[in-house]
C-alpha positions in Angstrom: 10.9 2.9 18.3 12.0 -0.1 17.4 15.0 -1.8 18.8 17.2 -1.1 15.4 17.0 2.5 15.1 18.9 2.8 11.8 19.4 0.6 8.9 23.0 1.1 7.0 22.1 1.0 3.4 24.6 -0.9 0.9 24.5 1.7 -1.6 24.8 4.9 0.4 23.1 6.8 3.2 21.0 5.5 6.0 17.5 4.2 6.6 16.0 6.4 9.8 12.8 5.0 11.2 9.9 7.3 10.5 7.1 5.0 11.7 7.5 2.5 14.1 6.4 -1.2 14.4 4.0 -0.3 17.2 2.4 2.6 15.4 1.9 0.6 12.7 0.1 -2.2 14.6 -2.0 0.4 16.3 -3.0 2.0 13.1 -3.7 -1.3 11.6 -6.6 -1.9 14.4 -7.9 1.3 13.8 -8.2 1.0 9.7 -9.5 -2.4 9.8 -12.3 -1.0 12.4 -13.1 1.9 9.7 -13.0 -0.4 7.1 -15.4 -2.9 8.5 -17.9 -0.1 8.9 -18.0 0.9 5.4 -17.5 -2.1 3.1 -19.3 -5.4 2.7 -18.3 -8.3 4.8 -17.6 -10.4 1.9 -15.2 -7.5 0.2 -12.4 -8.7 -2.3 -9.1 -7.6 -1.2 -6.7 -6.7 -4.3 -3.3 -6.0 -3.2 -0.9 -4.7 -5.4 2.3 -6.3 -5.3 5.3 -6.1 -4.6 5.1 -3.0 -2.2 1.9 -3.9 -0.3 2.2 -7.3 0.4 3.2 -7.0 4.3 0.8 -4.4 4.8 -1.9 -6.2 3.0 -1.3 -9.4 4.8 -1.6 -7.6 8.5 -4.8 -5.7 7.3 -6.5 -8.8 5.9 -6.0 -10.4 9.3 -7.1 -7.2 11.2 -10.0 -7.3 9.1 -11.1 -10.7 10.3 -10.5 -9.4 13.6 -13.0 -6.9 13.0 -15.6 -9.4 11.7 -14.9 -9.3 8.0 -14.8 -12.4 5.7 -12.3 -10.8 2.8 -11.4 -12.7 -0.2 -7.9 -12.1 -1.5 -6.4 -11.4 -4.8 -3.0 -9.7 -6.0 -2.2 -7.6 -8.9 1.6 -6.9 -10.0 2.3 -3.5 -11.4 5.4 -1.7 -11.9 5.9 2.3 -12.2 9.3 2.8 -10.2 11.9 0.2 -11.6 15.2 0.7 -9.6 14.8 4.3 -9.0 13.5 6.7 -6.3 10.9 8.5 -8.7 8.1 6.9 -10.3 8.8 6.7 -14.2 4.9 8.0 -14.5 4.0 4.9 -16.5 2.0 2.2 -15.1 2.5 -1.4 -16.3 0.4 -4.3 -15.3 2.4 -7.3 -15.0 0.1 -10.4 -15.4 -3.5 -11.0 -15.4 -6.1 -8.9 -13.7 -7.6 -10.6 -10.5 -10.5 -13.1 -11.2 -13.8 -12.8 -9.7 -14.1 -9.1 -9.1 -17.3 -9.0 -11.3 -20.3 -7.7 -9.5 -18.2 -7.7 -6.0 -17.1 -5.0 -3.6 -13.2 -4.4 -4.1 -10.9 -2.9 -1.3 -7.6 -1.7 -3.4 -4.8 -1.8 -0.9 -1.3 -0.2 -1.8 1.6 0.6 0.2 1.9 4.5 -1.3 -0.9 6.7 -2.3 1.9 9.3 -4.1 1.0 10.6 -7.5 -2.2 8.9 -7.8 -1.3 7.6 -11.2 -1.1 3.9 -10.2 -4.4 4.0 -7.9 -6.3 5.7 -10.7 -5.3 3.3 -13.4 -5.9 0.0 -11.4 -9.3 1.7 -10.1 -10.3 2.2 -13.4 -9.2 -1.4 -14.8 -11.1 -3.3 -11.7 -13.9 -1.2 -12.4 -14.0 -1.8 -16.2 -13.8 -5.5 -15.2 -17.1 -5.2 -13.6 -15.9 -4.5 -9.8 -19.4 -3.2 -8.0 -17.5 -0.6 -6.4 -13.5 0.1 -5.4 -12.5 1.6 -2.3 -8.6 2.0 -2.2 -6.7 1.6 1.1 -3.2 3.1 1.5 -0.5 2.7 4.2 1.2 6.0 3.4 -0.3 9.1 1.6 2.0 11.7 0.2 -1.0 14.2 -0.9 2.0 16.7 -1.9 3.1 14.6 -4.8 -0.7 14.2 -6.2 -0.8 14.7 -10.0 -4.0 12.7 -10.6 -7.1 13.1 -8.3 -8.0 9.7 -6.9 -10.1 9.2 -4.1 -8.3 7.4 -1.1 -10.9 6.1 1.1 -8.6 4.7 4.1 -4.9 6.0 4.9 -2.6 4.7 7.2 -0.2 7.6 7.8 0.3 11.0 5.9 4.1 11.7 5.3 5.9 14.2 3.9 7.7 13.9 0.5 10.6 11.5 1.5 11.8 8.5 0.0 10.7 5.7 2.2 11.3 1.8 2.7 10.7 -0.9 5.2 7.2 -2.9 5.8 7.3 -4.2 2.5 8.4 -1.1 0.6 11.5 -1.2 -1.4 14.2 0.6 -2.8 15.4 -1.7 -5.8 14.0 -4.9 -4.1 16.1 -4.1 -0.9 14.5 -3.4 2.6 11.3 -4.7 2.4 12.1 -6.8 5.5 12.2 -4.0 8.0 9.8 -4.1 10.5 9.2 -0.2 10.3 8.8 2.5 7.9 12.1 4.3 7.4 13.2 7.5 5.6 16.5 7.1 3.1 19.0 9.8 4.2 21.3 10.3 1.3 24.7 12.2 2.1 
């Protein structure tokens, strides 16, 4: 585990480490090698903001070490607000990425949960002319899937727990944690 084993929450409860920093680093290299063996070297990485920004940044560097030359773009979406459960409504906040028409796309998200967000964004990118859209998620919660969506590359499969850290927030808090932790409420 990391040096910090717990992080007190300003609300209530505690954040307990679920996946430590070293495990994330190892898995990133494995994912990059797997992705490099599957996608075109000039793939466009579309990272979903805000939750995937830390994962996407580390993944893009790992993809470079694996021999790819990815372009990077971002799409800001929202489905959680300040709660711990998805609202079920996917909102695109801002324009779609430019330049995906005719290009292979790697859609990167923090969590494959219900599948609603990934399915909606995948369809938007395909409608915008992307040649193909493959999906990579740091975390997968298959027990929560409502919409079947093909997640091609998965960092870690986790149980149905509320997680924070490594870019993932709870009402904009905890993105700074270098590990993925689960929130334990009293």
